[in-house]
Every structure is written in C-alpha cells, then in structure tokens.
Phi, psi and omega in degrees: 000127182299148179292129181267121181253007186294334182273009173261146174281175188301309179298324178297317179297320178298318181293325180289319188267352176271098189246347182255133179085172181289140183221130174253116176256107177274104186254102178298163182305132176070021185262005174087040183292322180296323176299318180298314182297313184292320176295326179295318176299314180297322179295319177298317178297320179295330178283355178098009177290129180299146180304318184296341185272358185252129178233127173232126187241136173230191187256339182231155176299323180299314180294319180295319179293320178297321178300313181296316180300319181290323178295319180297327176297323183280322188240355184090151183298322182295324182285349182247006189297322186262007175292147173258098177242104191209177171276166175302316183293320178294324177296314178300318179298318180300314181293315183293324177295320179289332186246028187297332178294315178294331179290334182104010178238068185299334180266004178103180183209165175247162180247128179266130173274186186299318180298319178296318180298319179297325176298320178295317179299318179297320177299319179296321178297320179294324180298324181263014174063040177247146184273125180286358171275340177273321179247123181287114180303328180296320180294322178292315180298322177301318180291323176297317180296318178299319179296318180296315181294336174272005179060043178257125175285163181307321182280000180259357178293133180290150176288147182209150177273349179293132185307311184291322177296320181293316181290327177295319179298327180282322186273335184307310180295325177295318178301313181296318180296319179296316179299318180296319180296329179276000188053048185235150174234148172259181184302314181298322181298330182301331177263315184298313181293330175295316179297316180297321179296316178293329178297313193263342186245103184297322182294316178297316181300313181297324182297315183279330175293322178288328180294309185260101182268342177228119185242133176231142179231124177269154178052048187297336180294345182264003182286150174256185184298318182294318178295322175299317179298320178296315180298318181296321178299310187291329184266358190296326186286310185260338179065018178267082185239127175239122176245140181237130180181185182214111180299335179289349178247024177277102188232015184243030178300329181295340178246019170111348179297142182242109180297338178298337179299319180274327179293328183253021184305317183291338174282320180290328183230083183304144180084007182292147174262149179239130175234131184249127176259113185243346180282120183263133181252015187247306196254166177281161178303323179301314181293318181293322178298322177295315180296316180298317181295319181295307189288340179297344180280351177285131188289326184238109181197158171284126182294133174198151179222115182291142175218165180211159176261007180288161174299161188304314179087182182281153173291159175290141178264114179259109191246131177249123181248153178294323184200174183299327179295317177293322178300314182293319179297320178301314183298314181296316180292325179292321176299319178298316179295320179297325178290320184283320191255332187249358176082007177284158173252165179302321183292347178281350190249139178227142176249118184247132182222163183284323187225144180302336182295342180280350191285335190304310183299323181289323176299315181295318181293320179294320178296318179297326181272000181059042176255118179294148182211163173231149175250124175275131181111010177285181183292127181283158183303312185284358175265355180289143190303313184297327178287318179295326177295317178297318179297320180298321176298317180295318178297317182294324177293316185283320182233084183301338180278000176285088188293328180295317177296318179300313182294330180293324190250353188300329177233030173229124350300159186305127180228015175090018176253089186282179182298321181296316178298315181296323178296318178295321177297318179295320178297319178298319180297319180292315182299316184267001183054048181247161171286150178302321181299318180294325176294319179299321182290337180239045185297338180296340182270357183264125180282155171082014180246126184288170184296324183291309177296328178298317179293321179297320179295317179299318178294322179297315178297318179298320179301309182293316178300321184294330182264355180296316180295320182295321182278343180259346185262212186270357183293150177303125185298315183298317179296318180294318180295319178296317179297320178298313182293323177291319179296328179283341178094019181297311182301318180298320181293324178295322178291316184288328187268354183284149181284343180204160177302325179294318178296319178298319180297317179299317181293320178294324177294323176297317179296317178296322178299325177295317180295323177295320179296320178295320179295318179296321178298315183298323180293332179272340188287142176262358181277168177224164177063214183295337181300330179299311183287322178303310182292327177296315180294322176298316180299317180299315183295319180291319184293328179277357178276347182284165168263012184293149171229141177293149181296138179290139180272150174081188184268088185231136170290159184245132171248128185200149175288163178298321177296319181287343184278348182300132182092352179256167175207151184213148175300322182233130179233132171252111175265111192249160176069038182276078183226157173302141181082353168251310175210100005292148184286154181297332177293331176284318183289326183230070185297337182247019180115156186295340183258005184249123179270128180284129180221171174057231182296336180262018182304150186304127176238108183262010189301314185289323177295322177294320177297325179297317177294322177301316177300316180298315181299317185281004171281341188275136178263316188237315182230141181226127176248134175243114185241151175212167180243149174283328180227147177204138174273159177166167182304323182288347183247016170086031173123208189271343182285142179292145178225153182301141178239141177269144177296149177303135179298339180292333179298328179289346181269357176260123183305134181299331182297341181271354190240150165248123184267138180227128177250118185291347178267356182235120176287139182241155177304328180298325179297315180296318179298318178298316180297320180295318179296320180296318180297317179299318180297315181294323179296320178297320179297317181297319179298320181295320179296316180297317180295000000 
C-alpha cells in the first residue's frame, strides 16, 4: 500500500520527500518532528532504498525505540527489521564491535558505566597520592568527559590555575592508560574511538560510508563536536544527510552540546536546503505567543515563529508568593481545584523547576493535599547497589581483567580480604606490571599476606573460575547468575545488612528482578555461548546511560527539572521559582564568582537560560502558571534565612497582555467570585443528588 502523505502539512511533506543532499529541518516545539523522521524513513523504503542503507540516530533509547515503533506501523515489522535506528552510543558500539581488530582489541572489550569510571578516577588519585575526599572524583570525571566530547587528547588540555582543572590535566592520561589496560571503554569512548578509527583507517571508513547511504540525526541541536565529526565521516561519500532539530531548544551546553552545530549547518554542509516547521500541534496561541516573545530576545538563532489553529485559550497565570512554602501550597491547592472544577486529573499536571533542591516543598505540599505524584530523575533499577553488585560479579567472571569490577566484589560480601591485603596485591601488580587478576591467581608469590586472606583469595578465584564455564556455555544464564550470587553470599548479606525485614525483602526482590530480566533477555537473544552475556552487559550499560525515565503509572502529578522535561508535554504546567539566581541561574550571572562582573569576551550570555525557560513554556498544552517568591533561602543568599528575591528578568520579556497577575498576599475580587461560583456549583450538585 503506497505511503499516504495527506495528513502531513506542506513543510512536513517537503522534509519527507527531499531525500538527496544535505537538509536542515528546523522543527519548532510541538511541530511533529518525529513524524517527519519516521515518514521520511518509510518514504526512502518505498523508493527502493535498502533497509541496511538507512541510518537514523537519536540521543536516547526511548526516542530510538519510539522511532522504530512508528516506522513499523507505516511499513510493517518485517520491512523495518534491518534498519539502523539507534542512539549515538549504540551506533558507536556496533561499529567498534565489528571493527574490534582494527581498534586494537581483538579479544573484545568491556564498557564502564559511571560507577566504574569513578573507580578508575579514585585509583588514579591514589597513584598520585591524592585524597579522594579532597578532590571529588565526579568533578574530575565531568571535566574528562567534557574534554573528550570536545575531542581533546590529554596533552591538548589547556593549562589552568584552577585546582580541579590542574588535577584533571594530570589524571586524564593516567585515566586513559588505565582504561586501555583494562580493555575497557567508557560512554564517551564509544563515539570518540569510532571517530578516531574512521579518521585513521581508510578501509574501515569506506566500509561504513558505503553501508549508510542515507543518514538522519534527530535532536541535532544537542550534538557535540565529536558527534558532529562522526556524522560528517558517515555522510561524506553520498552527502545524503538530514538533521532535525531546533536551536531554540539547545539547553545542554553545560555537558558539551554545541548549538553552533545546528546554527552553522549550512557552513559545515555547503549547498544544504533548509525547511522550517512552525505549525505547533500542542499548545494554545496564548502560550505560543509568550514563547515567541521570550525567545526573540536571543541574539543568534534561526528565525521561526510558532503558530497554531487552536482556540486562543486561557491567559498565563503569573503568581507571586511570599516564600517557597506558600508557593508550594498554592501549586498543590491549585491542582486540587483544577481536578474538582475543570476536569483535569493529577497526571495532567507537571511542576517544573530549575534545580532538584526546589522539589522538597512541593513534595510535602502534594502529600499534605493527598495528591499522588512521581519524580522524574529518581534512582534507576540498574543503579541500585544490590543489582550493581550482581552485575559486577558477572563482569568479573566474563572479563577477569576488569579491575574495577574485581575491586568492587573482592571483599563483598566480606570474606577477609581487607584494605591492607588489597593494597599489597595492587603494589605487586604495579611492580611486576601484571593484571590484578593474575596476581590473585598467584597469591602464593606475594609476601606479607597471612594464611586466612590467602585462603580467602584462593576461594574467590575458584568461585569465579568455576562459574566462567557456566556463564559462557549452554547453561541458562539466569540460573547460573543466581547460583553465582548465592555462592558468593549476596542474599545472606542483604538479609543481615538491612535495617528492617521489609528493607531486606525489597533488596532481595530487586536481585530476583535482575535474574528475571536476564532470563527474559536470554529468551529473546539470538546469540549463543559467551556472546549472550557480553551483549546483555553491553545493553545494560547503554540503557543506564540515558536520561530516560519510565512513564509513571496511575494518576500522578509530575515533578521534574526543566532539563528533564525536554521531550515531555502536559495539559497543565507550573513553572516555579522564576527568580534571579534561579533562572537565570547564579552560575550564568556570575561565571567567575559572585563578586566578579563579566565583561569583554566573558560578557554575560543568557541565551541558554532563556532557551531553558522557552522549553518549559512549550511543554504546556492548555494552562501555564509562572510562579515566583518574594523571599527565598539558599546558598546564594547566605544560609537558611529567607532573603528578598528579584523576579526573573525573563518575565519582563513576556507581554503583560498575555498574563493574569495574582499576588497570594492580596485577596482579589476574582477570588471571591470563584468561591461564590464554586458554592453555587456544589449546591446544584447536592440538589440533584437529593432529587
């Protein structure tokens, strides 16, 4: 059946049918960009392009899966089986696995998640005799990641007098050497090493350029320098590149995204065509007019103005509260009123804030009002300690040279291998230039270790060796993993170490849930032998790299940061804390400290903070509340006592004609009228019940 394009508007149809040469699709908020990408894939297939020749890349597993599901609706599951619809990291992993010999890892590699990476950083700190209590490993790892995403090698980092910059410059090469020695890659390496491989190996580069003849990139405004380099490599032969994004929604500069990638697309790819999607299918005209007025103040952007054919809708509610407690109570009570009077449900409402530290008052107010809620950004299942411990055991069995996994489990549960023993083992490994695992296997040759820890080490090695065959052979993976964890004593330790029987039960259920997930994976897997477990561990590492959160079940209001809200939408949105030093954030206002005024090349740039508010506004479909406080306590205000707060300067950029202002300290005639109307409505309901 031919693909039907009648339900697309004119610019969407142009974007779908323009398939040759570079194309920039500027997709404003709510303009149907995912539909454009999926229809474009279906159109290419209808034209006879082989499935294997099509590549579509997004940033999260959730987005990639949604893309595949929509394509399958259009062309059928069979017609989409060989398409490559993936995240950047999954694409890099696919290429590196196929080219591991050229990469220099002929026997394979493991992928380190954030916890593993932090373990490497701590080891590097110990090597240079620095205390990880003085230097936060997370801050160092963040700087290493930023350098990688900017495609900077260790010797290319600029010198700096800042303590953390200086220590990062010292540790970065050690970190890289350690990762190489462990045959390990981190998330950034999955893209960086792919780019380096394509840079230096002409045969590999030609193979993948010939494979992918049509390349599409979603959310292009969020790409960093390394991702741009990867895209340029893959599209260089045929030049059939389509990128979809919105520079007005570029809000991840703090983690390396470069808005210049989308702003300068036509410079990077000469001859590119530009198509702009401006019709919004989400929000009311009032909300869109506010968003358009705000974002127009950004100096460098692709011009676009969102419009809709929907009815005008309600004005924005601009609410001033005395303090955060009153602000939170207002929001909770307003959600209750919206449920009673306007027919909304709790799940229709979202509270968006700049920083997670703002959430506490809203959680308390919602609980007091008995409104169920969910927080997006909580601890993921695979990040729970008991699950990560089980994964570490599997990694250590499969990859004995994975020193981070070994160190995590060598004395967990406690088996008598203390820190002093581990330090001596590590020193022996450094002196002899051996892997820690090899030292463990020959512990009899290490001086200064007593008979009890020596026996414990021997038993530990025997345990891992004993389960290697089970996990690599034909035995059921879940049964083997469960047997390994039970033999190691994990369930007993969870029972003994829990603060209550209920807590122990929850942890044991998490561990059982992990085994069930492993069993389900194995039943779906087409691999055999050790490949089953390798691919499962790779999948786990990639899935936990996302910012995705599973959809909340039931009728729950949503609490989420502005960054976390991107890609979501709600009938009712409360944008809270719209004050100076929150939005725009104090780090933006005072990049060099509270007493330093930014001038010259460092002049104040509020573009990304303004885009962040724009993203928040465009999450709302029907009603939008903008709230702020007159007083707020916080670190920037000298402690716990409330201090006066100025309204966000961005509020002055929204036309007053679009807003209704409400001051919670001043009763208004409208409040009385609302109460009278509510009383009349309730009286009518009671009469109807009596009748």
